[in-house]
C-alpha positions as CSV (number, residue, x, y, z in Angstrom):
1,M,20.5,20.4,-34.9
2,H,23.1,21.1,-32.5
3,G,22.0,23.9,-29.2
4,T,23.7,27.2,-29.3
5,P,26.0,28.2,-26.7
6,A,24.5,29.9,-23.9
7,Q,26.1,32.5,-22.1
8,D,28.2,30.5,-19.6
9,G,29.1,28.7,-22.9
10,G,26.6,25.7,-22.7
11,P,23.8,24.3,-24.7
12,R,20.8,25.8,-23.7
13,R,18.9,22.8,-24.5
14,A,21.0,21.3,-21.4
15,P,18.9,22.1,-19.1
16,L,15.5,20.9,-21.2
17,L,17.4,17.4,-21.9
18,S,17.9,16.8,-18.7
19,S,14.0,17.5,-17.6
20,F,12.8,15.1,-19.6
21,G,15.7,12.2,-18.4
22,G,14.0,12.6,-15.1
23,L,10.7,12.7,-16.2
24,T,11.3,9.7,-17.9
25,L,13.0,8.4,-15.6
26,A,9.8,9.1,-13.2
27,A,7.2,7.8,-15.3
28,V,9.7,4.3,-15.2
29,L,9.5,4.2,-12.1
30,L,5.8,5.0,-11.9
31,A,4.7,2.4,-13.8
32,G,6.9,0.0,-12.5
33,C,5.9,0.5,-8.9
34,G,1.7,0.5,-10.3
35,D,2.0,-2.7,-11.9
36,P,1.8,-5.3,-9.8
37,G,-0.4,-4.2,-7.7
38,G,-3.0,-4.1,-10.3
39,G,-4.7,-0.9,-8.6
40,D,-7.0,-1.5,-5.2
41,S,-7.6,-5.4,-5.9
42,G,-4.3,-5.8,-3.6
43,D,-2.3,-9.2,-4.4
44,G,-3.1,-11.3,-2.1
45,A,-5.1,-14.6,-1.8
46,A,-8.0,-12.2,-3.7
47,P,-9.9,-12.4,-0.8
48,A,-12.4,-9.3,-1.9
49,P,-15.4,-12.1,-3.0
50,S,-15.2,-13.7,0.6
51,T,-16.6,-10.2,1.9
52,P,-18.1,-8.2,0.0
53,A,-19.8,-6.2,2.7
54,A,-16.8,-5.1,3.5
55,T,-15.7,-3.4,0.4
56,S,-18.1,-0.1,1.2
57,T,-16.3,3.3,0.6
58,A,-18.7,4.7,3.1
59,P,-17.4,4.3,6.5
60,G,-19.4,3.3,9.6
61,T,-22.4,4.8,8.0
62,D,-25.2,1.7,7.4
63,D,-22.7,-0.6,9.7
64,E,-23.0,1.7,12.8
65,S,-27.2,2.3,12.3
66,T,-27.8,-1.1,11.9
67,G,-25.5,-2.4,15.0
68,T,-22.8,-4.5,13.2
69,S,-19.6,-3.2,14.8
70,D,-17.6,-6.5,13.3
71,E,-18.3,-4.7,9.7
72,A,-17.9,-1.8,10.4
73,A,-14.4,-2.4,12.9
74,A,-13.8,-4.2,9.5
75,E,-13.7,-1.2,7.2
76,E,-11.8,1.0,10.2
77,V,-8.6,-0.8,9.5
78,V,-6.1,1.3,8.7
79,I,-1.9,0.1,8.3
80,T,-0.5,3.4,7.8
81,I,3.3,3.8,5.3
82,E,5.1,6.8,5.9
83,G,8.7,7.8,6.8
84,F,9.8,4.1,5.7
85,A,7.6,3.0,9.1
86,Y,4.7,1.3,9.3
87,S,1.5,2.7,11.7
88,V,-0.1,-0.7,12.6
89,P,-3.3,-0.8,15.0
90,D,-3.2,-3.0,18.1
91,S,-5.1,-5.7,16.8
92,V,-7.4,-6.9,14.0
93,P,-10.4,-9.2,14.0
94,P,-10.2,-12.7,12.2
95,G,-10.6,-12.1,8.5
96,A,-11.1,-7.5,8.7
97,Q,-10.2,-5.8,5.3
98,I,-7.7,-4.2,6.1
99,T,-6.5,-0.6,4.4
100,V,-2.9,0.1,3.2
101,R,-1.9,3.9,2.7
102,N,1.3,4.5,1.4
103,A,1.7,8.3,2.3
104,D,5.7,7.8,1.0
105,G,7.0,9.2,-2.3
106,V,8.2,5.3,-3.0
107,G,6.6,2.1,-3.9
108,H,6.5,-0.6,-0.2
109,T,5.1,-4.2,0.1
110,V,3.3,-5.4,3.3
111,T,4.5,-9.1,3.1
112,S,4.4,-11.1,5.8
113,D,7.5,-12.9,6.8
114,D,6.6,-16.6,6.0
115,G,7.6,-15.8,1.4
116,G,4.6,-13.6,1.7
117,A,2.7,-17.4,1.9
118,T,0.3,-15.2,3.5
119,F,-0.5,-12.2,2.2
120,D,2.3,-9.8,-0.1
121,V,1.1,-6.3,-0.7
122,P,2.5,-4.2,-2.4
123,V,1.7,-0.3,-2.8
124,G,3.2,2.3,-4.7
125,P,4.0,6.2,-3.7
126,G,0.6,7.8,-3.1
127,E,-1.3,4.4,-3.5
128,E,-4.2,3.2,-1.2
129,V,-4.7,-1.0,-1.4
130,T,-6.6,-3.3,0.9
131,F,-6.3,-6.9,1.4
132,T,-7.5,-9.4,3.8
133,A,-6.1,-10.2,8.0
134,P,-5.8,-14.4,7.9
135,E,-8.7,-16.0,9.2
136,E,-6.5,-17.4,12.1
137,P,-6.3,-15.7,15.3
138,G,-2.7,-15.2,16.1
139,E,1.0,-13.0,15.4
140,V,2.2,-12.5,11.6
141,P,5.0,-10.4,10.7
142,F,6.5,-8.5,8.2
143,H,8.4,-6.3,5.7
144,C,8.6,-4.6,2.9
145,T,10.6,-6.1,0.2
146,P,12.3,-3.6,-1.2
147,H,13.1,-1.5,2.4
148,P,13.6,-5.0,4.8
149,A,14.7,-3.0,8.2
150,M,10.4,-1.5,7.9
151,T,9.3,-4.5,10.0
152,A,6.6,-5.3,12.4
153,T,3.6,-7.2,13.4
154,L,0.1,-8.0,12.3
155,V,-1.6,-9.6,15.5
156,V,-5.1,-11.2,14.5
157,A,-7.3,-10.8,17.5
158,E,-11.1,-12.1,18.4
159,E,-12.6,-9.6,19.6
160,G,-14.1,-8.8,23.1
């Protein structure tokens, strides 16, 4: 059917169609961002089996009472993405579980500058993903693949 003209002479269905188009575009973009990440499994080196104790969702509760500060520290390591910028801890222990929180409304990655060989973690808008830090101490520069101006360095260092 044809839309009936509104008072301004345009069809009445135009706002409906533009809203539908916007919703369709949003659905396509969100589907594209969420698919490669696979939820909270991370796309890095699939590290979860090597450090199962670090996957607890209650950070610090049992670990602090038992004195296992390495596990508690590993659970508290967070990289935040906000305003197209990374907020990175000063250093992380080797093999630590790192949570990446994307506070932006678009997808990002945390991709090591060695072509993603060390880690390549896609994080959709508003998502949180966990990956394992390298076992070897050192500095690992990284970037966001879709936004190459976003750069930072992960410092992996033994504690105290």
